[in-house]
C-alpha positions in Angstrom: 0.0 0.3 -0.1 2.5 2.2 1.0 4.7 1.5 -2.2 1.4 2.3 -4.1 1.3 5.6 -2.5 5.1 6.5 -3.4 4.6 5.2 -7.0 1.5 7.4 -7.4 3.3 10.4 -5.6 6.0 10.1 -8.1 3.8 10.0 -10.9 2.6 6.6 -11.9 -0.9 5.7 -11.9 -0.7 2.2 -10.3 -4.5 1.7 -9.6 -5.3 2.6 -13.3 -3.1 0.1 -14.3 -4.8 -2.5 -11.8 -8.1 -1.6 -13.3 -6.6 -1.9 -17.2 -5.5 -5.4 -16.3 -8.9 -6.1 -14.8 -10.5 -4.8 -17.7 -8.4 -4.1 -20.5 -11.7 -4.1 -23.0 -12.7 -1.0 -21.3 -9.4 0.8 -23.2 -9.7 -0.7 -26.5 -10.5 1.2 -29.9 -13.8 2.9 -30.2 -15.2 0.9 -33.0 -17.4 2.4 -36.1 -21.2 1.3 -35.9 -22.0 -1.1 -38.5 -23.1 0.5 -41.8 -26.7 0.1 -42.6 -29.6 1.7 -43.7 -31.1 2.9 -41.1 -30.7 6.3 -40.1 -30.4 6.1 -36.7 -27.3 3.7 -36.9 -25.5 7.5 -37.8 -23.3 8.4 -34.6 -25.2 11.3 -33.3 -21.8 13.7 -32.6 -24.2 16.5 -31.8 -25.5 14.6 -28.7 -22.1 14.6 -27.4 -21.9 15.7 -23.5 -26.0 16.0 -23.6 -27.1 15.3 -20.3 -29.6 12.0 -20.2 -33.5 12.7 -19.7 -32.6 10.3 -16.6 -30.1 12.4 -14.8 -31.6 14.7 -12.5 -30.7 17.5 -11.6 -30.6 17.9 -15.2 -27.8 20.0 -16.8 -27.5 22.1 -19.4 -25.8 20.7 -22.6 -22.5 21.0 -22.5 -21.9 20.5 -18.9 -19.4 18.6 -17.6 -19.0 16.9 -14.6 -15.4 16.8 -13.2 -13.5 16.0 -9.9 -10.1 17.4 -8.6 -8.1 17.8 -5.2 -9.1 20.5 -3.6 -8.3 21.9 0.4 -7.0 18.4 1.0 -10.6 16.3 -0.2 -11.1 15.0 -3.6 -14.7 17.4 -4.8 -16.9 17.5 -7.5 -17.1 20.4 -9.8 -19.0 21.4 -13.3 -17.5 23.0 -16.1 -19.6 24.0 -19.2 -18.1 24.5 -22.2 -20.1 25.9 -25.4 -17.7 24.0 -28.1 -20.0 20.7 -27.3 -23.3 22.8 -28.4 -21.8 23.8 -31.4 -19.7 20.8 -32.6 -22.3 19.9 -35.0 -23.5 22.8 -37.3 -26.7 22.5 -39.2 -27.7 23.8 -42.7 -31.2 23.4 -43.8 -32.4 23.8 -47.7 -36.1 23.8 -48.0 -36.1 23.3 -51.9 -34.0 20.5 -52.6 -34.2 17.8 -55.1 -32.1 14.6 -56.0 -32.6 11.3 -58.1 -34.3 8.7 -56.3 -30.4 6.7 -56.7 -29.1 8.9 -53.9 -31.3 7.7 -51.3 -29.1 5.5 -49.0 -31.8 4.5 -46.4 -34.7 5.5 -44.4 -35.9 6.1 -41.0 -38.9 3.8 -40.7 -39.5 0.6 -42.3 -42.0 -2.7 -41.1 -38.3 -4.4 -42.4 -35.6 -4.4 -40.0 -33.1 -1.8 -41.3 -30.4 -2.1 -39.3 -30.2 -5.8 -41.5 -29.3 -4.4 -44.5 -26.4 -2.5 -45.8 -28.5 -1.2 -48.9 -31.8 -0.7 -50.3 -31.1 -3.2 -53.1 -30.8 -6.0 -50.0 -34.3 -5.2 -48.4 -36.2 -5.0 -51.7 -34.5 -8.0 -52.7 -34.8 -10.0 -49.4 -38.5 -8.7 -48.0 -40.1 -7.4 -51.6 -39.5 -9.8 -54.3 -43.0 -9.1 -55.7 -42.2 -5.3 -56.2 -39.6 -6.1 -58.6 -40.7 -9.0 -60.0 -40.5 -7.1 -63.7 -38.0 -4.5 -64.5 -40.3 -2.3 -66.5 -41.5 1.3 -66.8 -44.8 0.0 -65.7 -43.6 -1.5 -62.8 -41.6 1.9 -61.7 -44.8 3.7 -62.4 -46.9 1.4 -60.0 -44.6 1.6 -56.9 -43.8 5.5 -57.5 -47.7 5.6 -57.2 -47.7 3.9 -53.3 -49.5 6.8 -51.6 -47.1 6.1 -48.4 -44.0 7.5 -50.6 -45.2 10.9 -48.9 -41.8 12.9 -50.1 -43.8 12.6 -53.5 -47.8 12.5 -52.3 -47.6 14.3 -49.3 -45.3 17.1 -50.0 -43.7 19.0 -46.7 -44.4 15.7 -44.1 -40.8 13.9 -45.1 -37.7 15.1 -45.5 -34.0 14.4 -46.2 -31.2 14.1 -43.6 -27.2 14.2 -44.3 -24.8 13.7 -41.7 -21.5 14.5 -43.6 -19.2 12.9 -41.3 -21.2 9.7 -42.8 -21.8 11.0 -46.1 -25.3 8.7 -46.6 -28.4 10.3 -47.8 -31.7 9.6 -46.1 -34.6 9.5 -46.0 -36.9 10.6 -42.6 -40.0 8.6 -43.9 -43.1 7.6 -41.8 -43.7 4.8 -44.5 -43.2 3.9 -47.8 -39.8 2.3 -47.8 -40.3 -0.9 -49.6 -42.0 0.7 -52.4 -39.2 3.8 -53.0 -36.6 1.3 -52.5 -38.4 -0.6 -55.1 -39.0 2.1 -57.6 -35.2 3.0 -57.0 -34.1 -0.7 -57.9 -36.3 -0.9 -61.0 -35.3 3.0 -62.1 -31.4 1.9 -61.7 -31.9 -0.9 -63.7 -34.2 1.2 -66.7 -31.3 3.9 -66.3 -34.3 6.2 -65.8 -33.8 9.4 -63.3 -36.7 9.9 -61.0 -36.4 13.5 -59.2 -37.5 13.3 -55.4 -37.9 16.7 -54.2 -38.1 18.1 -50.4 -36.1 19.8 -47.3 -32.5 18.6 -46.7 -31.2 18.7 -43.2 -27.3 18.9 -43.3 -25.3 18.3 -40.5 -21.4 19.1 -40.2 -18.9 18.5 -37.8 -17.6 22.0 -36.8 -13.5 21.7 -37.1 -13.3 25.0 -35.4 -15.1 24.0 -32.1 -13.2 20.4 -32.0 -9.5 21.9 -31.9 -10.9 24.7 -29.4 -11.5 22.0 -26.9 -8.2 20.3 -27.7 -6.4 23.5 -27.1 -7.2 23.3 -23.0 -7.7 19.3 -23.0 -6.9 15.8 -23.8 -10.4 13.8 -24.5 -10.3 9.8 -24.5 -13.1 7.2 -24.5 -13.3 4.1 -22.1 -15.5 1.7 -22.9 -17.5 0.5 -20.0 -20.6 1.0 -17.7 -21.5 2.7 -14.6 -19.3 0.0 -12.7 -16.3 0.8 -14.8 -16.9 4.4 -14.3 -17.0 4.1 -10.3 -13.7 2.6 -10.6 -12.1 4.6 -12.8 -12.8 7.8 -10.5 -11.6 5.9 -7.5 -8.1 5.3 -9.4 -8.3 9.1 -10.6 -8.9 9.8 -6.6 -5.9 7.5 -5.4 -4.0 9.4 -8.3 -5.4 12.8 -7.3 -5.8 13.6 -10.8 -8.2 16.2 -11.9 -10.7 14.8 -14.6 -14.2 15.6 -16.2 -16.5 13.3 -17.8 -19.8 13.2 -20.1 -21.5 11.3 -21.8 -21.1 9.7 -25.3 -23.9 9.8 -28.2 -26.1 7.0 -29.4 -24.7 4.3 -30.4 -22.0 4.4 -27.7 -24.2 4.4 -24.3 -22.1 1.9 -23.0 -19.2 4.4 -23.1 -18.1 7.9 -21.2 -15.6 10.6 -22.0 -12.7 11.4 -20.2 -11.2 14.6 -20.2 -8.1 15.7 -19.0 -7.0 19.3 -18.4 -3.7 20.2 -20.2 -3.1 22.5 -17.5 -2.7 19.7 -14.8 0.6 17.7 -14.7 -1.3 14.7 -13.4 -4.0 14.9 -15.6 -1.2 14.8 -18.3 0.3 11.7 -17.0 -3.2 9.7 -17.2 -3.5 11.5 -21.1 0.4 9.4 -21.8 -1.1 6.5 -19.8 -4.2 6.4 -21.8 -2.3 6.8 -24.8 0.1 4.0 -24.2 -2.8 1.6 -23.2 -4.3 2.2 -26.7 -7.7 4.2 -25.4 -9.3 6.2 -28.1 -8.4 10.1 -28.4 -11.8 10.9 -28.9 -10.5 14.8 -30.0 -8.3 13.3 -32.8 -10.9 10.8 -33.7 -13.3 13.8 -34.5 -10.4 15.8 -36.3 -9.9 13.0 -38.7 -13.8 12.3 -39.6 -14.6 16.3 -39.9 -11.3 16.5 -42.1 -12.5 13.7 -44.1 -16.3 15.0 -44.6 -15.4 17.8 -46.8 -15.1 15.2 -49.7 -18.4 14.1 -49.2 -21.3 16.2 -50.9 
């Protein structure tokens, strides 16, 4: 016990080492979610550091909960960072058009959208009767389906695109199979089908991410509340300042560790997390933001 105290006093996080030996998977890389035609499978980076509805008392989006050594005890504190509200920028185009071939997926369907990588996969698996003939008549029949509201009820359904993902989704309330079938047939007939509606585009804000990186190193721990509690105890033993915030869907079983660059013990932890292979979230987001400009 005394040797642990001496090692930690001199700058080596012994209890973090022990936690890593027990739970190495918690410090593994952040795995990208499987690609699918389901709109909600896209990582919602705009919800980063957004408090869950179940947390009481509620906190403003961008409020981080932290712990630091202060007046002889390890105390909780809060810090608000505006960058988390600004980390995703939203643009809205009310009069936008695309060809049906550009639609990559949907928000709603009778099929389980997460099972399919393309809309062709879905319609070939679950709606063979809709593509039984590759004809203009069959194309017209599918497009006439009333639940394709982007055609028959303008203003209800709309398009959505997150540039870090690159796919274009129709945020629909029905008609996924008929529209997917129409896309399938139109592509084989080399027939253009124009769809018109509102487009919501979301872009990672490079400047907001860089601003956070200026003051913090941010890592991801793949663990539940029990792992987070053990991590807190290890950080308390090491007397390191740190903050935490939630991760967006689908990374609910993870939390972010925010380490102030002005604190030398916090930077010792940052070095340790890098060595054990934890994902540096700031670098991860910068890489995504740098690539998204090529996705139109």
